[in-house]
N, C-alpha and C positions, 0 to 999 in steps of 0.2 A: 504494500500500499504506499502511496506517496503522501506523506504528512501535509504537504503544501496544498495539493489539490483534492485530497480525500478520495472517496469512492463516488463514482458516477453510476447511477442507475438509470439507464437510457431506454426510451421507448422507440421501437423500430417502426418503419412505415407500415408494417403489417399488423401493428398493435401488440407485438410481443415486447418483452423487456429483457435486458441483459445487464450484467454488472461489469463495469469497466474500471480499471485502475487498481486491480488486485494482482499481487504476485500469483503465478500459477506454477504448480509443481510439475505438471505434465507426466505424472506417474501413472501410466495406463493400467498397470497391474494393481496398484494400491490405492488410488484415489477415485472414489465413485463420481465425483464432480468432473474432474479432468477426463476420466475415462469415457464418460458419456459423450462429451464434446469431441474428443479425439476419434472415438469409434464412429460417431455419426459422420465426421468428415471422411474417414476411411471408407465407410459404407457408400457414400456418394461417389467416391473415386471408383470403387468396384463396380457399382451400378453403371456408371458412365461407360466403362470399358466393356462390360458384358453386353449392354445394349448395343454399343457400336459394333461389336464383333458379330453378334447374331444377325444384326441388320445387314452386315456385309455378306452373310452366308456362311460364316464360320461356325464352329461347334464349341460349346462351353459345357463342361461337366463338373458337377460338384462331387468331390471325392472325400470321404471321411476315413481316417486312419486311426485305428485303436489298438492299444496294447492290453494284454491280460494284466489284471492288477489285483492286489489283496491288501488288507489292512497292515500287513507286515512290511510292505514296500515303502521305501522313502521316496518322497516326491522328487528330490534332486536326482536320484538314480534313474527314475522313470523319465524325467526330462532329458537327461543325458542320452538315454536310449533312443528316444523318438526324435529329439530336436538337435542332438549334438552338444558339444560343450567346448569352452575355451577355458583352460585351467589357469592360465597365466595372465597377468596384467600387461599393459603395453610396455611398462618398464621392465617386466620380467622377460618379455620377448626381445627387447633391445639388449639387455644384458646377456641373454643366452646366445643371441646372434653374434655379439662381440666375442664371446668365449669360443664360438666355432671359428671365427676368423683367426683368433690367437692360436688355436690348436692347429689349424691348417698351416699357419706360418711356421709354428714350431716343427711340424712334420716336414715341411719343405727344407727347413734348415738342417734337420736330422738327415734327410735324404741326401742333401748336397754334401754334408760332412762324410756320410757313408761312402759316397762315390769317390770323394777325394782320398779317404782312408784306404779303400780297396785299390785305387789306382796307384797310390804311393807304395803300398806293400808290394804290388806287382813290379813296380819300377825298380825298387831297391833290392829285390831278390836276385840271387845269382842265376846264372844261366841254367836252364832246365828246372828251376824251382819257382818260376813266376806263377804258373797256374796254381800250384799248391799254396803259395803265399796269398794269392787273391782269394782262394777258397777259405783259407783260415781267417783272413780279414773279414770276409763276409759273415762268418760265424760270429766274429767278435762284435760286429756293428749291428747284427740282427736284433738282439734284445732291445737296444736303444730305439732302433727304427720301429720295431713292433710296439714298443711302449708309446712312441709318438703317435702311431696310427691308432692305438687304443684311445689315446687322448682325444683324437678327432671323433671316434665313434661315441665316446662318452658325452662330448659336447653336443654332438648332433642329437643324441638321445634326450639330453636335457632340453634342447630346443624343441623337440617334438612334443615334449610334455607341456610346453607353454602354448602350443599351437592348437588349432581347431581339431577336435575329434569328431569325426562324422557320425551323425545319428542315422537311424533307419530312413529318415526323410531325405537326407543328402544322397543316400545310396540309390534312390529311385532313378535319378537322372544323371548317373555316372556309369562309366564302364563301356566296353566295346559293344555289348548287346544293345545298349540304348543308343550310343552315339555312332556306332559303326566301327569297322576295323579295316584299315588300309589293305590288309593282306587277303581278306575274303569277303566281308560284307561291308562295303563302303557307306551304305546309307544308314543302316540301323533303324530301330523302331522310331526314333525321334523324327527322322525324315519321312518315314512311311505314314505317320499320323499327322505330319505338319505341326509339330509342337512349337508353340510360340513361347509359352512360359506358364507359370501358375502363381496364384496369390494364396499364401498360406497364413492361417491363423491358428493359434493354439488355445484351446478351451480347457478349463480345469474345473472339476467338481470334487467334493470330499464328503464322505459319510462314515458313520461309526462302524458300519458292517463291512463295507468293501474298501475303505480307505480312499486314497487319492486316485482320481481317474483323469489323467491328462489325455487329450486326444486332439488330432489335427483335422481341420476342415480346409480344403483347398479347392479353388476353382481353376480348372485346367483348360487352357485355350488351345484348340486343335484346328487343323485344316488350313494353315497358312504357309505361304512361301515367302522366303526372305532373301535379302542380299546384304553384303557387308558384315562386318564383325564388330562386336562389342558396342561401343557408343555410336558407331556408324550404321548399326543394323537397322534395316527398313523392311516393312512389309510390302511385298510386291504383288501378291495375289492370294486368292482363296480357292481351295479345292475340297472335295468331299472324300475323306479317307475311306477306304474299303472297310466293311464290317470285320473282315479278318484282321486288318491292321489294328483296329480299335481293340478287338479281342486280344490281340497279341500284347498290346499295351496294358490292358487290364490284367492279364496273366502275369506280365512282367512285374507290375506294381505289387500284385499280391505275393508273388514269390520272393521278391527282394525284401519287402517289408517284413514278412514272416521269418525269413531265413536270418536277417540281420538281428531282429529282436531275439530270436532263439540263440544266436551265437553270443549275444551280450549276456543273456540270462534266460535259460529255458523256461523259467516261470513266467516270462513276459510274452511268450509265444501265444498269439491269439488263435481263435478257432477259424476255420475256413469261412464260416458264415459272417463272422463279426470283425475280422481284421481290417478289411478294406471294402468299402461300399461305394458304388458308383450311381449317380443320378444325372441324366442327361437333360439339359434345357433345350427342348426340341423346337420351339417356335419363337417367333418374334414377340408374341404375346407374353411368353415367359419372361423375356427381357423387359417389356413394358411394365409388367407387374412389379418388377424390382423397383423401378423408378417411382411408381405410384405409392408403393409401400414406404419407401424412404421419405417421400414428400409428406406423408401423413403420420410419420412415425411419432409415437408417444411412448414414454417409458411405461413399462408394464403391459404393453400390447403383446398378446400371446401369438399373433400371426408369425409364421416363420417363412422367410424368403431366403434364397441362396445367398444374397449379398449380406443379409443380417446373420445368417448361419455362420458366415465367415467373420464378419466384423463386429457384430453387436453381442459379444459375450456378456456385456453388462445387463442385457435385458432378460437373460435366460434364467429359468428356475431349475434347480437340480431335479433329477428324476430318481424314483425308487429310494427316497429317503436321503438322497444326496443334496448338498448345498453348493451354490456357487460361492466363490470367495467373498463376494459382497453380502450375500445372505449370511454367511458365517460372521462377517464383521457386524452386520445388523443385529444378529442374535447376541453377540458379545455386548454391543451397546445397550440393548434392551435389558439384559440381565444386570449389567453394571448400573443402569439407570433405575433399577428398582423392581423390574418385573421378575416374577418367579421363573424358574426354568421350564415349568409346565406352560406358562402363559406366552413366553417368547417364541417367536417363529423359529422353525428349525429343530435340530436334534443335538443332543450332547451336552454333558455338564460344562460349566464355565471353564474349568481347568483344561479340559480336553480342547475346547474351542480356542482358548488362548494359545495353547501349545501348537495347534494346527495352523493358526494364523502366523505365528513366528516361523514355523517350518516353511510355510508358503512364501513369506518375505525372503528368507534365505535362499530358497530354491529358485525364485524368479528374478532376483536382483541381476540386472545387466542383460536379461534376455529380451528378445523382441516378440511382442504379442502378435503383430501382423507383419508379414514380409512378402515382398514381391520378388519374383525372379529378376535378377539384375538386367537392366536395360528394357524390361517390359514396359515400364511406364513411359519411357522415351519413345518407344515404338507407337504409342497411342497418343503422344503429345501431352503427357501429364507430368507436371513438375512434382517434386517431393521425394521423400525417402522413408526409411523405416527406423531410424535411430531415435533416441530420446530427444535429441535436438530437433529432429523433424516433427516429433509429437508436439513439441512446444510451438513450432511454426504453425502447426495445424490449429492450435488454440488461438494464436494471433490472427490466422486467416479467418477463423470463425467470427472474431470481432469485426474484422474488415469486410465481411460479406454482407453486413447489414447497412441500411441507411437509417440514421437516427434523426427523429424530428422533435423530440422533447426529452426532458430528463431532469433529475435532481442530483445535487452534490451533497454528499453526506460526510461530515467531518469524521476523521479517523477514530476519534474516541467514541463517538456515537455509533459508528458501524461496529466497533468492538462490543458495545453493549447489545446491539441488535443480534449479532451472531452468538454472543454469550448466552442469550436467552432463546436461541434457536428460532429467531424471527426473520432470518435472512430470506427464506422462501416467501414469507408474508410481505416483506418489503418489495421483493420482485413482483409479486402479484398485485401490489398496490399501484404499481406504475403501469401495468398492462392496460390496453384499451386503445380505441381509435378516436376518442374525443378529447385528447389532451390528458394531462395528469390530474387526478382528483386528489387535491392536497388534504382533504378530510380523511381519506383512507391512509395517506402517508402519516398524518398527525396521530392516528390511532396506533399505528405500529411504533412510532417514536415514543409515544406515551407509555405503551406496554413495555418498551425496553428501558424505561426510566430515564429517558434523555429529554433535553429541551428542544422544542420545535425550531428555535432560531439557530440550531446547529445543522439544519437542513435547508438548502437554498434551491429554489426553482430556477433552472437554467433557461436562458433565452435561446431562441433558434440560432443566433450567432455563436453563442458559447457551445452549443451542441455541435454546430458545424466545425468549430475550431477543434473540439475534442475528436471529432470524426477525422478531420484532416491529419491530426497527429497520429491517430491509429494507422491510417493509410501510409503515412511517411515511415513509421516504424516498420510496418509490414513490408514495404518496398525494400528497406534496408536489410531486413532479415532475409528476404528472398534472395538478394544479391550475395549475402554471406553464406546462405545455405547452398546456393548453386556452386560456389567456389569450394565449400566443404565437401559436397558430394563428388565433385570432380577429383579432389584429392583422394577420397575414399575409394572411388572407382579405380583410379590408377593403382592404389595400394593392393586392392583385391585382385586386380588383373595380374599383377606381378605374383601374388600368392598362388593364384590359379595356374599360371604358366609354370611355376616351380613345381606345384603339386602334380600337374599333368605330366611333366617331364619325368618326375620321380615315379609316377604310377606306370608310365609307358615302358620303362626299363627298370624292373626290380633289380636291386643290387645285392649280390651275394658278397658280403663283406669279407669272408674268408678267401674267396676266389679273387677278390680285388687285391687283397694283400699279397696273395701268391703271384698275381700278375705284376704287381710292383716289384716284387723280388726278382721275378724272371726278367723284367725290363732292366733292372739294375745289373743283373748278371750279364745281359747281352751288351750293355753299354760299356762295361769294363772289360769284356772279353778281348777286344783288340789290344788293350794295354797289356793284358796278361800274356798274350801271345808274343 
């Protein structure tokens, strides 16, 4: 909150009201208020793309991925299994990378010294003894050379521990079966189905009986032809994949998902019926329904659309006795606020609820709730990204998407009293309407909060316009900064992908590599020995 300007409760041209001038946490996993706004923005992006693609004649499929789970399984382990993990911080990665460079340098120095030592032994040996002297010198330098190479291996292993560990989701769209193999199947499933990318969201529920249940919803876009690579990739056409190609993709997804989960932990292996589920959006009307639903969206609406199945996890209620995290948080608040455990919505004693929420916070910190395949947004002309900074940008964009025609300014101390008595929703509702602001309603809220009415000022149209201009200016600046940040992130991820692809393309047998180095050293010193 800005102490100088206070909080502005503004009325939009449509008669709604929003609160401006407050700091926003943008914690999509943990804050119900920010989560609702961010997910609404994301749902609008998803709807726009799905409507566009189906209108063009492409195919969109809603795919749900589930792991078997039990009350004994920890949420962090389940999330690592389905979504992957990064165990090290950016500082850890930099430090480990530096250690690899140092180890490689030490090995190069040891290798150079070994060559000089062998060459010198051969040179100084008497006639007929050079080969024997060289062989003895190799035996002498081998331990140091081997120790230096082990240092390289240890440093690389430490670096791998700080890097990304792929989950079952990442495995779906990697490997030769999916992307093609130059030696035999150049196209792969990806090309046969015209895969453009997917939009993934992770949803989580928890219950006393079955524990944590994280699962992934994804909208997969198929039937496209493209040209260019990475940031330059463009959609060039639309085609209808054959039924056999789509069936091949479905079988591939099911097989990879199940196999990878089983490899991580056999207890995570889902059944054939529940592991992966496909729903196809068949008509343009399906896409239109998404847009209509989003336009009329209200919290608590039980209608389910594919876009909201992906983006609006905040609207959902848990099934079969399970709770969403925000339902869990609401139960905690109700019990702490004085309700009995029987009266409060949901299940579980307070101690269990608090422990579950703490586990949820630890497991989800730093993870992305909604994520698009890289460069999919740019192919459809949509700005934005999936990081926490991008979530904050979405909140600012929501403020800038409205046109304000009236409002009030509330001093920061008064707003503190309003929120302290849980009257912030009443304050927002008092400003709603299409006939200007009813100050009598505002006065009732202020009085209920125990504050003075002179701490609230009615803003003139010019003052509202000034506030709106400031929002737009801040939004434009944030968009420029965000675009530069995303370019840097894309470049970094491209380098990581190139390195990972190169490593996966040619698996290295470290023992064989060491033997090859030794053989090479032997060949290089052989002329001197002779």
